[in-house]
Biopython code that builds the backbone (N, CA, C, O; Angstrom):
import numpy as np
from Bio.PDB.StructureBuilder import StructureBuilder

atoms = [
    (1, "UNK", "N", (132.542, 48.780, 96.103)),
    (1, "UNK", "CA", (131.740, 49.386, 95.086)),
    (1, "UNK", "C", (132.239, 50.780, 94.706)),
    (1, "UNK", "O", (131.716, 51.402, 93.780)),
    (2, "UNK", "N", (133.227, 51.253, 95.406)),
    (2, "UNK", "CA", (133.808, 52.541, 95.059)),
    (2, "UNK", "C", (135.280, 52.354, 94.758)),
    (2, "UNK", "O", (135.928, 51.451, 95.288)),
    (3, "UNK", "N", (135.803, 53.221, 93.898)),
    (3, "UNK", "CA", (137.219, 53.183, 93.572)),
    (3, "UNK", "C", (137.988, 54.016, 94.588)),
    (3, "UNK", "O", (137.443, 54.941, 95.191)),
    (4, "UNK", "N", (139.254, 53.679, 94.769)),
    (4, "UNK", "CA", (140.097, 54.458, 95.666)),
    (4, "UNK", "C", (140.366, 55.849, 95.086)),
    (4, "UNK", "O", (140.453, 56.829, 95.825)),
    (5, "UNK", "N", (140.498, 55.927, 93.763)),
    (5, "UNK", "CA", (140.781, 57.197, 93.102)),
    (5, "UNK", "C", (139.636, 57.534, 92.146)),
    (5, "UNK", "O", (139.205, 56.694, 91.355)),
    (6, "UNK", "N", (139.156, 58.757, 92.229)),
    (6, "UNK", "CA", (138.055, 59.215, 91.380)),
    (6, "UNK", "C", (138.518, 59.268, 89.929)),
    (6, "UNK", "O", (139.578, 59.819, 89.632)),
    (7, "UNK", "N", (137.730, 58.701, 89.033)),
    (7, "UNK", "CA", (138.060, 58.694, 87.610)),
    (7, "UNK", "C", (136.949, 59.392, 86.833)),
    (7, "UNK", "O", (135.926, 58.775, 86.536)),
    (8, "UNK", "N", (137.135, 60.680, 86.497)),
    (8, "UNK", "CA", (136.078, 61.412, 85.787)),
    (8, "UNK", "C", (135.770, 60.841, 84.407)),
    (8, "UNK", "O", (134.692, 61.086, 83.866)),
    (9, "UNK", "N", (136.696, 60.088, 83.835)),
    (9, "UNK", "CA", (136.439, 59.495, 82.520)),
    (9, "UNK", "C", (135.323, 58.452, 82.570)),
    (9, "UNK", "O", (134.789, 58.062, 81.532)),
    (10, "UNK", "N", (134.975, 58.006, 83.764)),
    (10, "UNK", "CA", (133.878, 57.050, 83.916)),
    (10, "UNK", "C", (132.523, 57.737, 83.736)),
    (10, "UNK", "O", (131.517, 57.072, 83.487)),
    (11, "UNK", "N", (132.496, 59.047, 83.861)),
    (11, "UNK", "CA", (131.255, 59.805, 83.721)),
    (11, "UNK", "C", (130.978, 60.125, 82.258)),
    (11, "UNK", "O", (131.905, 60.236, 81.456)),
    (12, "UNK", "N", (129.735, 60.270, 81.920)),
    (12, "UNK", "CA", (129.322, 60.575, 80.555)),
    (12, "UNK", "C", (129.970, 61.850, 80.018)),
    (12, "UNK", "O", (130.329, 61.921, 78.843)),
    (13, "UNK", "N", (130.116, 62.845, 80.873)),
    (13, "UNK", "CA", (130.652, 64.130, 80.434)),
    (13, "UNK", "C", (132.143, 64.283, 80.741)),
    (13, "UNK", "O", (132.715, 65.338, 80.469)),
    (14, "UNK", "N", (132.777, 63.263, 81.296)),
    (14, "UNK", "CA", (134.212, 63.281, 81.544)),
    (14, "UNK", "C", (134.664, 64.306, 82.567)),
    (14, "UNK", "O", (135.785, 64.808, 82.489)),
    (15, "UNK", "N", (133.802, 64.622, 83.529)),
    (15, "UNK", "CA", (134.109, 65.634, 84.538)),
    (15, "UNK", "C", (133.870, 65.073, 85.934)),
    (15, "UNK", "O", (133.139, 64.098, 86.107)),
    (16, "UNK", "N", (134.495, 65.699, 86.923)),
    (16, "UNK", "CA", (134.237, 65.334, 88.309)),
    (16, "UNK", "C", (132.939, 66.016, 88.726)),
    (16, "UNK", "O", (132.790, 67.230, 88.583)),
    (17, "UNK", "N", (132.026, 65.243, 89.232)),
    (17, "UNK", "CA", (130.747, 65.786, 89.693)),
    (17, "UNK", "C", (130.277, 64.969, 90.886)),
    (17, "UNK", "O", (130.475, 63.755, 90.934)),
    (18, "UNK", "N", (129.665, 65.627, 91.830)),
    (18, "UNK", "CA", (129.144, 64.921, 92.990)),
    (18, "UNK", "C", (130.154, 64.843, 94.114)),
    (18, "UNK", "O", (131.265, 65.366, 94.024)),
    (19, "UNK", "N", (129.740, 64.180, 95.168)),
    (19, "UNK", "CA", (130.565, 64.055, 96.359)),
    (19, "UNK", "C", (130.895, 62.593, 96.605)),
    (19, "UNK", "O", (130.338, 61.698, 95.969)),
    (20, "UNK", "N", (131.791, 62.370, 97.517)),
    (20, "UNK", "CA", (132.214, 61.011, 97.851)),
    (20, "UNK", "C", (131.137, 60.303, 98.676)),
    (20, "UNK", "O", (130.250, 60.938, 99.247)),
    (21, "UNK", "N", (131.237, 58.981, 98.720)),
    (21, "UNK", "CA", (130.324, 58.194, 99.553)),
    (21, "UNK", "C", (130.444, 58.632, 101.009)),
    (21, "UNK", "O", (129.446, 58.699, 101.728)),
    (22, "UNK", "N", (131.655, 58.928, 101.435)),
    (22, "UNK", "CA", (131.872, 59.397, 102.809)),
    (22, "UNK", "C", (131.085, 60.686, 103.076)),
    (22, "UNK", "O", (130.474, 60.832, 104.135)),
    (23, "UNK", "N", (131.100, 61.599, 102.136)),
    (23, "UNK", "CA", (130.351, 62.854, 102.294)),
    (23, "UNK", "C", (128.850, 62.588, 102.342)),
    (23, "UNK", "O", (128.129, 63.216, 103.118)),
    (24, "UNK", "N", (128.380, 61.655, 101.511)),
    (24, "UNK", "CA", (126.956, 61.300, 101.519)),
    (24, "UNK", "C", (126.550, 60.767, 102.882)),
    (24, "UNK", "O", (125.526, 61.158, 103.442)),
    (25, "UNK", "N", (127.378, 59.860, 103.409)),
    (25, "UNK", "CA", (127.068, 59.247, 104.703)),
    (25, "UNK", "C", (127.066, 60.296, 105.808)),
    (25, "UNK", "O", (126.189, 60.297, 106.672)),
    (26, "UNK", "N", (128.043, 61.180, 105.775)),
    (26, "UNK", "CA", (128.149, 62.233, 106.787)),
    (26, "UNK", "C", (126.935, 63.161, 106.752)),
    (26, "UNK", "O", (126.475, 63.625, 107.796)),
    (27, "UNK", "N", (126.420, 63.431, 105.558)),
    (27, "UNK", "CA", (125.260, 64.314, 105.398)),
    (27, "UNK", "C", (123.937, 63.619, 105.730)),
    (27, "UNK", "O", (122.899, 64.275, 105.811)),
    (28, "UNK", "N", (123.966, 62.301, 105.923)),
    (28, "UNK", "CA", (122.747, 61.565, 106.234)),
    (28, "UNK", "C", (121.907, 61.234, 105.021)),
    (28, "UNK", "O", (120.726, 60.910, 105.151)),
    (29, "UNK", "N", (122.508, 61.312, 103.829)),
    (29, "UNK", "CA", (121.767, 61.035, 102.599)),
    (29, "UNK", "C", (121.663, 59.547, 102.315)),
    (29, "UNK", "O", (120.848, 59.127, 101.493)),
    (30, "UNK", "N", (122.474, 58.751, 102.982)),
    (30, "UNK", "CA", (122.485, 57.309, 102.776)),
    (30, "UNK", "C", (121.910, 56.665, 104.028)),
    (30, "UNK", "O", (122.340, 56.963, 105.143)),
    (31, "UNK", "N", (120.948, 55.790, 103.841)),
    (31, "UNK", "CA", (120.319, 55.124, 104.977)),
    (31, "UNK", "C", (120.686, 53.646, 104.989)),
    (31, "UNK", "O", (121.174, 53.106, 103.996)),
    (32, "UNK", "N", (120.448, 53.014, 106.102)),
    (32, "UNK", "CA", (120.753, 51.587, 106.236)),
    (32, "UNK", "C", (119.951, 50.755, 105.234)),
    (32, "UNK", "O", (120.453, 49.762, 104.708)),
    (33, "UNK", "N", (118.709, 51.159, 104.971)),
    (33, "UNK", "CA", (117.878, 50.370, 104.046)),
    (33, "UNK", "C", (118.349, 50.494, 102.597)),
    (33, "UNK", "O", (118.108, 49.594, 101.792)),
    (34, "UNK", "N", (119.012, 51.591, 102.259)),
    (34, "UNK", "CA", (119.533, 51.813, 100.901)),
    (34, "UNK", "C", (120.969, 52.335, 100.990)),
    (34, "UNK", "O", (121.207, 53.522, 100.767)),
    (35, "UNK", "N", (121.920, 51.469, 101.311)),
    (35, "UNK", "CA", (123.291, 51.924, 101.542)),
    (35, "UNK", "C", (123.990, 52.493, 100.311)),
    (35, "UNK", "O", (125.063, 53.083, 100.440)),
    (36, "UNK", "N", (123.422, 52.335, 99.140)),
    (36, "UNK", "CA", (124.007, 52.924, 97.931)),
    (36, "UNK", "C", (123.294, 54.208, 97.533)),
    (36, "UNK", "O", (123.497, 54.724, 96.434)),
    (37, "UNK", "N", (122.461, 54.719, 98.424)),
    (37, "UNK", "CA", (121.896, 56.046, 98.234)),
    (37, "UNK", "C", (120.655, 56.129, 97.369)),
    (37, "UNK", "O", (119.886, 55.176, 97.236)),
    (38, "UNK", "N", (120.491, 57.310, 96.785)),
    (38, "UNK", "CA", (119.280, 57.637, 96.050)),
    (38, "UNK", "C", (119.004, 56.655, 94.923)),
    (38, "UNK", "O", (117.864, 56.225, 94.751)),
    (39, "UNK", "N", (120.014, 56.296, 94.158)),
    (39, "UNK", "CA", (119.788, 55.419, 93.014)),
    (39, "UNK", "C", (119.241, 54.063, 93.458)),
    (39, "UNK", "O", (118.335, 53.520, 92.827)),
    (40, "UNK", "N", (119.784, 53.527, 94.528)),
    (40, "UNK", "CA", (119.276, 52.254, 95.041)),
    (40, "UNK", "C", (117.833, 52.421, 95.524)),
    (40, "UNK", "O", (116.982, 51.572, 95.260)),
    (41, "UNK", "N", (117.566, 53.515, 96.230)),
    (41, "UNK", "CA", (116.193, 53.772, 96.664)),
    (41, "UNK", "C", (115.274, 53.826, 95.444)),
    (41, "UNK", "O", (114.208, 53.211, 95.437)),
    (42, "UNK", "N", (115.696, 54.573, 94.401)),
    (42, "UNK", "CA", (114.858, 54.738, 93.216)),
    (42, "UNK", "C", (114.556, 53.398, 92.552)),
    (42, "UNK", "O", (113.404, 53.133, 92.209)),
    (43, "UNK", "N", (115.553, 52.560, 92.368)),
    (43, "UNK", "CA", (115.332, 51.245, 91.738)),
    (43, "UNK", "C", (114.304, 50.445, 92.519)),
    (43, "UNK", "O", (113.408, 49.836, 91.935)),
    (44, "UNK", "N", (114.433, 50.446, 93.825)),
    (44, "UNK", "CA", (113.491, 49.691, 94.659)),
    (44, "UNK", "C", (112.099, 50.322, 94.645)),
    (44, "UNK", "O", (111.095, 49.609, 94.659)),
    (45, "UNK", "N", (112.036, 51.644, 94.619)),
    (45, "UNK", "CA", (110.753, 52.343, 94.528)),
    (45, "UNK", "C", (110.073, 52.002, 93.205)),
    (45, "UNK", "O", (108.876, 51.712, 93.178)),
    (46, "UNK", "N", (110.822, 52.033, 92.123)),
    (46, "UNK", "CA", (110.305, 51.717, 90.789)),
    (46, "UNK", "C", (109.735, 50.299, 90.744)),
    (46, "UNK", "O", (108.735, 50.035, 90.077)),
    (47, "UNK", "N", (110.390, 49.400, 91.465)),
    (47, "UNK", "CA", (109.935, 48.005, 91.493)),
    (47, "UNK", "C", (108.756, 47.782, 92.437)),
    (47, "UNK", "O", (108.257, 46.663, 92.551)),
    (48, "UNK", "N", (108.307, 48.839, 93.113)),
    (48, "UNK", "CA", (107.102, 48.728, 93.923)),
    (48, "UNK", "C", (107.278, 48.859, 95.417)),
    (48, "UNK", "O", (106.284, 48.914, 96.141)),
    (49, "UNK", "N", (108.502, 48.911, 95.906)),
    (49, "UNK", "CA", (108.689, 49.042, 97.349)),
    (49, "UNK", "C", (108.270, 50.437, 97.800)),
    (49, "UNK", "O", (108.571, 51.426, 97.133)),
    (50, "UNK", "N", (107.582, 50.512, 98.922)),
    (50, "UNK", "CA", (107.200, 51.792, 99.510)),
    (50, "UNK", "C", (107.683, 51.811, 100.957)),
    (50, "UNK", "O", (107.514, 50.842, 101.697)),
    (51, "UNK", "N", (108.295, 52.949, 101.347)),
    (51, "UNK", "CA", (108.820, 53.080, 102.706)),
    (51, "UNK", "C", (108.544, 54.484, 103.229)),
    (51, "UNK", "O", (108.068, 55.356, 102.503)),
    (52, "UNK", "N", (108.849, 54.676, 104.487)),
    (52, "UNK", "CA", (108.690, 55.988, 105.109)),
    (52, "UNK", "C", (109.667, 57.009, 104.525)),
    (52, "UNK", "O", (109.481, 58.212, 104.705)),
    (53, "UNK", "N", (110.702, 56.546, 103.831)),
    (53, "UNK", "CA", (111.712, 57.438, 103.253)),
    (53, "UNK", "C", (111.303, 57.994, 101.887)),
    (53, "UNK", "O", (111.991, 58.861, 101.348)),
    (54, "UNK", "N", (110.208, 57.516, 101.327)),
    (54, "UNK", "CA", (109.826, 57.905, 99.963)),
    (54, "UNK", "C", (109.645, 59.416, 99.803)),
    (54, "UNK", "O", (110.168, 60.002, 98.855)),
    (55, "UNK", "N", (108.928, 60.035, 100.697)),
    (55, "UNK", "CA", (108.660, 61.469, 100.560)),
    (55, "UNK", "C", (109.961, 62.278, 100.565)),
    (55, "UNK", "O", (110.127, 63.202, 99.768)),
    (56, "UNK", "N", (110.870, 61.928, 101.456)),
    (56, "UNK", "CA", (112.154, 62.635, 101.523)),
    (56, "UNK", "C", (112.927, 62.488, 100.215)),
    (56, "UNK", "O", (113.474, 63.460, 99.694)),
    (57, "UNK", "N", (112.966, 61.261, 99.692)),
    (57, "UNK", "CA", (113.727, 61.020, 98.465)),
    (57, "UNK", "C", (113.084, 61.723, 97.259)),
    (57, "UNK", "O", (113.787, 62.285, 96.419)),
    (58, "UNK", "N", (111.778, 61.690, 97.181)),
    (58, "UNK", "CA", (111.084, 62.375, 96.083)),
    (58, "UNK", "C", (111.328, 63.879, 96.171)),
    (58, "UNK", "O", (111.571, 64.532, 95.156)),
    (59, "UNK", "N", (111.265, 64.426, 97.379)),
    (59, "UNK", "CA", (111.528, 65.854, 97.562)),
    (59, "UNK", "C", (112.957, 66.215, 97.166)),
    (59, "UNK", "O", (113.192, 67.275, 96.588)),
    (60, "UNK", "N", (113.909, 65.337, 97.475)),
    (60, "UNK", "CA", (115.302, 65.586, 97.077)),
    (60, "UNK", "C", (115.408, 65.650, 95.560)),
    (60, "UNK", "O", (116.045, 66.551, 95.015)),
    (61, "UNK", "N", (114.775, 64.681, 94.868)),
    (61, "UNK", "CA", (114.835, 64.661, 93.403)),
    (61, "UNK", "C", (114.198, 65.925, 92.820)),
    (61, "UNK", "O", (114.758, 66.554, 91.923)),
    (62, "UNK", "N", (113.034, 66.285, 93.334)),
    (62, "UNK", "CA", (112.353, 67.483, 92.839)),
    (62, "UNK", "C", (113.213, 68.733, 93.034)),
    (62, "UNK", "O", (113.222, 69.623, 92.184)),
    (63, "UNK", "N", (113.925, 68.795, 94.141)),
    (63, "UNK", "CA", (114.780, 69.940, 94.423)),
    (63, "UNK", "C", (115.960, 70.066, 93.475)),
    (63, "UNK", "O", (116.504, 71.156, 93.298)),
    (64, "UNK", "N", (116.357, 68.959, 92.867)),
    (64, "UNK", "CA", (117.478, 68.949, 91.926)),
    (64, "UNK", "C", (116.984, 69.031, 90.488)),
    (64, "UNK", "O", (117.472, 69.846, 89.705)),
    (65, "UNK", "N", (116.013, 68.183, 90.139)),
    (65, "UNK", "CA", (115.627, 67.982, 88.732)),
    (65, "UNK", "C", (114.191, 68.331, 88.402)),
    (65, "UNK", "O", (113.816, 68.344, 87.229)),
    (66, "UNK", "N", (113.389, 68.611, 89.395)),
    (66, "UNK", "CA", (111.972, 68.870, 89.151)),
    (66, "UNK", "C", (111.748, 70.151, 88.356)),
    (66, "UNK", "O", (112.711, 70.792, 87.936)),
    (67, "UNK", "N", (110.501, 70.529, 88.147)),
    (67, "UNK", "CA", (110.172, 71.705, 87.341)),
    (67, "UNK", "C", (110.906, 72.975, 87.782)),
    (67, "UNK", "O", (111.254, 73.812, 86.948)),
    (68, "UNK", "N", (111.137, 73.119, 89.075)),
    (68, "UNK", "CA", (111.892, 74.273, 89.576)),
    (68, "UNK", "C", (113.167, 73.837, 90.282)),
    (68, "UNK", "O", (113.717, 74.582, 91.094)),
    (69, "UNK", "N", (113.635, 72.643, 89.979)),
    (69, "UNK", "CA", (114.856, 72.122, 90.600)),
    (69, "UNK", "C", (116.054, 73.019, 90.333)),
    (69, "UNK", "O", (116.212, 73.548, 89.233)),
    (70, "UNK", "N", (116.892, 73.186, 91.339)),
    (70, "UNK", "CA", (117.960, 74.180, 91.225)),
    (70, "UNK", "C", (118.993, 73.859, 90.161)),
    (70, "UNK", "O", (119.462, 74.770, 89.479)),
    (71, "UNK", "N", (119.368, 72.586, 89.993)),
    (71, "UNK", "CA", (120.374, 72.252, 88.984)),
    (71, "UNK", "C", (119.789, 72.326, 87.572)),
    (71, "UNK", "O", (120.439, 72.814, 86.648)),
    (72, "UNK", "N", (118.574, 71.845, 87.418)),
    (72, "UNK", "CA", (117.926, 71.925, 86.104)),
    (72, "UNK", "C", (117.716, 73.383, 85.705)),
    (72, "UNK", "O", (117.998, 73.761, 84.568)),
    (73, "UNK", "N", (117.229, 74.193, 86.622)),
    (73, "UNK", "CA", (116.999, 75.605, 86.345)),
    (73, "UNK", "C", (118.311, 76.318, 86.017)),
    (73, "UNK", "O", (118.366, 77.134, 85.097)),
    (74, "UNK", "N", (119.364, 76.008, 86.770)),
    (74, "UNK", "CA", (120.670, 76.628, 86.502)),
    (74, "UNK", "C", (121.160, 76.279, 85.103)),
    (74, "UNK", "O", (121.697, 77.134, 84.399)),
    (75, "UNK", "N", (120.977, 75.028, 84.701)),
    (75, "UNK", "CA", (121.427, 74.607, 83.375)),
    (75, "UNK", "C", (120.657, 75.327, 82.271)),
    (75, "UNK", "O", (121.264, 75.859, 81.342)),
    (76, "UNK", "N", (119.344, 75.350, 82.362)),
    (76, "UNK", "CA", (118.583, 75.991, 81.286)),
    (76, "UNK", "C", (118.861, 77.496, 81.226)),
    (76, "UNK", "O", (118.846, 78.079, 80.142)),
    (77, "UNK", "N", (119.113, 78.125, 82.362)),
    (77, "UNK", "CA", (119.472, 79.550, 82.360)),
    (77, "UNK", "C", (120.804, 79.770, 81.658)),
    (77, "UNK", "O", (120.945, 80.704, 80.869)),
    (78, "UNK", "N", (121.782, 78.915, 81.940)),
    (78, "UNK", "CA", (123.092, 79.051, 81.292)),
    (78, "UNK", "C", (122.981, 78.874, 79.783)),
    (78, "UNK", "O", (123.597, 79.614, 79.016)),
    (79, "UNK", "N", (122.202, 77.902, 79.370)),
    (79, "UNK", "CA", (122.020, 77.663, 77.934)),
    (79, "UNK", "C", (121.356, 78.873, 77.283)),
    (79, "UNK", "O", (121.819, 79.367, 76.255)),
    (80, "UNK", "N", (120.276, 79.344, 77.886)),
    (80, "UNK", "CA", (119.547, 80.489, 77.329)),
    (80, "UNK", "C", (120.418, 81.741, 77.296)),
    (80, "UNK", "O", (120.404, 82.482, 76.313)),
    (81, "UNK", "N", (121.171, 81.980, 78.363)),
    (81, "UNK", "CA", (122.024, 83.172, 78.427)),
    (81, "UNK", "C", (123.130, 83.156, 77.380)),
    (81, "UNK", "O", (123.603, 84.209, 76.954)),
    (82, "UNK", "N", (123.539, 81.965, 76.969)),
    (82, "UNK", "CA", (124.595, 81.852, 75.963)),
    (82, "UNK", "C", (124.026, 81.616, 74.562)),
    (82, "UNK", "O", (124.775, 81.402, 73.609)),
    (83, "UNK", "N", (122.712, 81.656, 74.447)),
    (83, "UNK", "CA", (122.034, 81.416, 73.159)),
    (83, "UNK", "C", (122.545, 80.141, 72.494)),
    (83, "UNK", "O", (122.775, 80.097, 71.286)),
    (84, "UNK", "N", (122.713, 79.118, 73.308)),
    (84, "UNK", "CA", (123.231, 77.840, 72.817)),
    (84, "UNK", "C", (122.083, 76.866, 72.576)),
    (84, "UNK", "O", (120.933, 77.139, 72.919)),
    (85, "UNK", "N", (122.414, 75.748, 71.991)),
    (85, "UNK", "CA", (121.438, 74.683, 71.774)),
    (85, "UNK", "C", (121.199, 73.957, 73.098)),
    (85, "UNK", "O", (122.114, 73.832, 73.912)),
    (86, "UNK", "N", (119.992, 73.488, 73.310)),
    (86, "UNK", "CA", (119.634, 72.814, 74.558)),
    (86, "UNK", "C", (120.526, 71.607, 74.831)),
    (86, "UNK", "O", (120.719, 71.243, 75.991)),
    (87, "UNK", "N", (121.069, 70.983, 73.800)),
    (87, "UNK", "CA", (121.867, 69.767, 73.991)),
    (87, "UNK", "C", (123.363, 69.991, 73.761)),
    (87, "UNK", "O", (124.091, 69.041, 73.473)),
    (88, "UNK", "N", (123.824, 71.224, 73.884)),
    (88, "UNK", "CA", (125.247, 71.546, 73.734)),
    (88, "UNK", "C", (126.005, 71.024, 74.955)),
    (88, "UNK", "O", (125.903, 71.582, 76.047)),
    (89, "UNK", "N", (126.757, 69.960, 74.758)),
    (89, "UNK", "CA", (127.472, 69.299, 75.858)),
    (89, "UNK", "C", (128.528, 70.195, 76.498)),
    (89, "UNK", "O", (128.963, 69.930, 77.619)),
    (90, "UNK", "N", (128.941, 71.241, 75.807)),
    (90, "UNK", "CA", (129.960, 72.133, 76.355)),
    (90, "UNK", "C", (129.392, 73.135, 77.353)),
    (90, "UNK", "O", (130.147, 73.777, 78.084)),
    (91, "UNK", "N", (128.092, 73.270, 77.390)),
    (91, "UNK", "CA", (127.461, 74.164, 78.358)),
    (91, "UNK", "C", (127.256, 73.397, 79.655)),
    (91, "UNK", "O", (126.410, 72.507, 79.742)),
    (92, "UNK", "N", (128.037, 73.755, 80.652)),
    (92, "UNK", "CA", (127.917, 73.229, 82.015)),
    (92, "UNK", "C", (127.925, 71.697, 82.110)),
    (92, "UNK", "O", (126.951, 71.106, 82.577)),
    (93, "UNK", "N", (129.005, 71.055, 81.677)),
    (93, "UNK", "CA", (129.057, 69.599, 81.761)),
    (93, "UNK", "C", (128.983, 69.056, 83.194)),
    (93, "UNK", "O", (128.489, 67.949, 83.405)),
    (94, "UNK", "N", (129.466, 69.815, 84.172)),
    (94, "UNK", "CA", (129.390, 69.346, 85.562)),
    (94, "UNK", "C", (127.934, 69.290, 86.021)),
    (94, "UNK", "O", (127.521, 68.332, 86.674)),
    (95, "UNK", "N", (127.162, 70.315, 85.679)),
    (95, "UNK", "CA", (125.742, 70.313, 86.050)),
    (95, "UNK", "C", (125.012, 69.211, 85.292)),
    (95, "UNK", "O", (124.162, 68.531, 85.867)),
    (96, "UNK", "N", (125.326, 69.025, 84.024)),
    (96, "UNK", "CA", (124.702, 67.943, 83.247)),
    (96, "UNK", "C", (125.006, 66.586, 83.879)),
    (96, "UNK", "O", (124.123, 65.732, 83.971)),
    (97, "UNK", "N", (126.252, 66.384, 84.316)),
    (97, "UNK", "CA", (126.618, 65.117, 84.945)),
    (97, "UNK", "C", (125.901, 64.954, 86.275)),
    (97, "UNK", "O", (125.435, 63.863, 86.603)),
    (98, "UNK", "N", (125.812, 66.027, 87.036)),
    (98, "UNK", "CA", (125.085, 65.969, 88.309)),
    (98, "UNK", "C", (123.633, 65.560, 88.074)),
    (98, "UNK", "O", (123.102, 64.710, 88.788)),
    (99, "UNK", "N", (122.999, 66.158, 87.080)),
    (99, "UNK", "CA", (121.617, 65.789, 86.758)),
    (99, "UNK", "C", (121.529, 64.324, 86.350)),
    (99, "UNK", "O", (120.575, 63.633, 86.709)),
    (100, "UNK", "N", (122.511, 63.852, 85.610)),
    (100, "UNK", "CA", (122.494, 62.445, 85.203)),
    (100, "UNK", "C", (122.634, 61.526, 86.412)),
    (100, "UNK", "O", (122.059, 60.438, 86.435)),
    (101, "UNK", "N", (123.401, 61.959, 87.421)),
    (101, "UNK", "CA", (123.493, 61.174, 88.660)),
    (101, "UNK", "C", (122.111, 60.994, 89.290)),
    (101, "UNK", "O", (121.867, 60.027, 90.011)),
    (102, "UNK", "N", (121.226, 61.925, 89.012)),
    (102, "UNK", "CA", (119.863, 61.881, 89.533)),
    (102, "UNK", "C", (118.881, 61.315, 88.502)),
    (102, "UNK", "O", (117.671, 61.513, 88.615)),
    (103, "UNK", "N", (119.409, 60.614, 87.504)),
    (103, "UNK", "CA", (118.591, 59.945, 86.479)),
    (103, "UNK", "C", (117.782, 60.936, 85.647)),
    (103, "UNK", "O", (116.652, 60.650, 85.250)),
    (104, "UNK", "N", (118.368, 62.099, 85.388)),
    (104, "UNK", "CA", (117.689, 63.097, 84.566)),
    (104, "UNK", "C", (118.657, 63.622, 83.514)),
    (104, "UNK", "O", (119.821, 63.907, 83.797)),
    (105, "UNK", "N", (118.147, 63.740, 82.299)),
    (105, "UNK", "CA", (118.887, 64.367, 81.208)),
    (105, "UNK", "C", (117.954, 65.398, 80.586)),
    (105, "UNK", "O", (116.808, 65.091, 80.257)),
    (106, "UNK", "N", (118.448, 66.619, 80.426)),
    (106, "UNK", "CA", (117.621, 67.687, 79.872)),
    (106, "UNK", "C", (117.105, 67.293, 78.496)),
    (106, "UNK", "O", (117.853, 66.794, 77.655)),
    (107, "UNK", "N", (115.815, 67.524, 78.280)),
    (107, "UNK", "CA", (115.197, 67.262, 76.978)),
    (107, "UNK", "C", (114.863, 68.593, 76.318)),
    (107, "UNK", "O", (114.791, 69.632, 76.974)),
    (108, "UNK", "N", (114.665, 68.539, 75.022)),
    (108, "UNK", "CA", (114.286, 69.751, 74.297)),
    (108, "UNK", "C", (112.939, 70.271, 74.798)),
    (108, "UNK", "O", (112.745, 71.481, 74.919)),
    (109, "UNK", "N", (112.015, 69.364, 75.088)),
    (109, "UNK", "CA", (110.694, 69.774, 75.591)),
    (109, "UNK", "C", (110.822, 70.491, 76.937)),
    (109, "UNK", "O", (110.180, 71.520, 77.151)),
    (110, "UNK", "N", (111.639, 69.960, 77.840)),
    (110, "UNK", "CA", (111.831, 70.612, 79.141)),
    (110, "UNK", "C", (112.499, 71.978, 78.974)),
    (110, "UNK", "O", (112.129, 72.946, 79.637)),
    (111, "UNK", "N", (113.471, 72.039, 78.095)),
    (111, "UNK", "CA", (114.154, 73.316, 77.847)),
    (111, "UNK", "C", (113.166, 74.348, 77.293)),
    (111, "UNK", "O", (113.122, 75.487, 77.759)),
    (112, "UNK", "N", (112.385, 73.944, 76.307)),
    (112, "UNK", "CA", (111.409, 74.862, 75.708)),
    (112, "UNK", "C", (110.344, 75.293, 76.708)),
    (112, "UNK", "O", (109.882, 76.433, 76.662)),
    (113, "UNK", "N", (109.951, 74.402, 77.608)),
    (113, "UNK", "CA", (108.963, 74.748, 78.634)),
    (113, "UNK", "C", (109.508, 75.852, 79.538)),
    (113, "UNK", "O", (108.757, 76.715, 79.992)),
    (114, "UNK", "N", (110.802, 75.822, 79.796)),
    (114, "UNK", "CA", (111.418, 76.861, 80.619)),
    (114, "UNK", "C", (111.358, 78.215, 79.915)),
    (114, "UNK", "O", (111.161, 79.245, 80.560)),
    (115, "UNK", "N", (111.525, 78.215, 78.603)),
    (115, "UNK", "CA", (111.569, 79.468, 77.848)),
    (115, "UNK", "C", (110.223, 80.171, 77.785)),
    (115, "UNK", "O", (110.165, 81.378, 77.548)),
    (116, "UNK", "N", (109.140, 79.431, 77.993)),
    (116, "UNK", "CA", (107.795, 80.035, 77.908)),
    (116, "UNK", "C", (107.512, 80.991, 79.036)),
    (116, "UNK", "O", (106.428, 81.572, 79.096)),
]
sb = StructureBuilder()
sb.init_structure("model")
sb.init_model(0)
sb.init_chain("A")
sb.init_seg("    ")
for serial, (resi, resn, name, xyz) in enumerate(atoms, 1):
    if name == "N":
        sb.init_residue(resn, " ", resi, " ")
    sb.init_atom(name, np.array(xyz, "f"), 0.0, 1.0, " ", f" {name:<3s}", serial, name[0])
structure = sb.get_structure()
């Protein structure tokens, strides 16, 4: 399920983002019940499965993409500091790709909420 060589062209923003499966496993982010990581957990959670791992996974998502998530906050700050449009793909494509790995894409409403 993984390629031998990383191909950034496979990503929406054409950049290298994220870590290898080996790094995920070493960090303990991948469990036996969901060997493909957060995305597999999310699909199963969405379909109704509930496990003891749910709170940890939800907390991880919130820490990245939630209202005060570090990657989302970093992106909106960069956009605001450069007086750019919320959907300017040239502003931090690596962070945008990382957020997409977590099933999140910045919306105009979320960006505007940050500005308030």
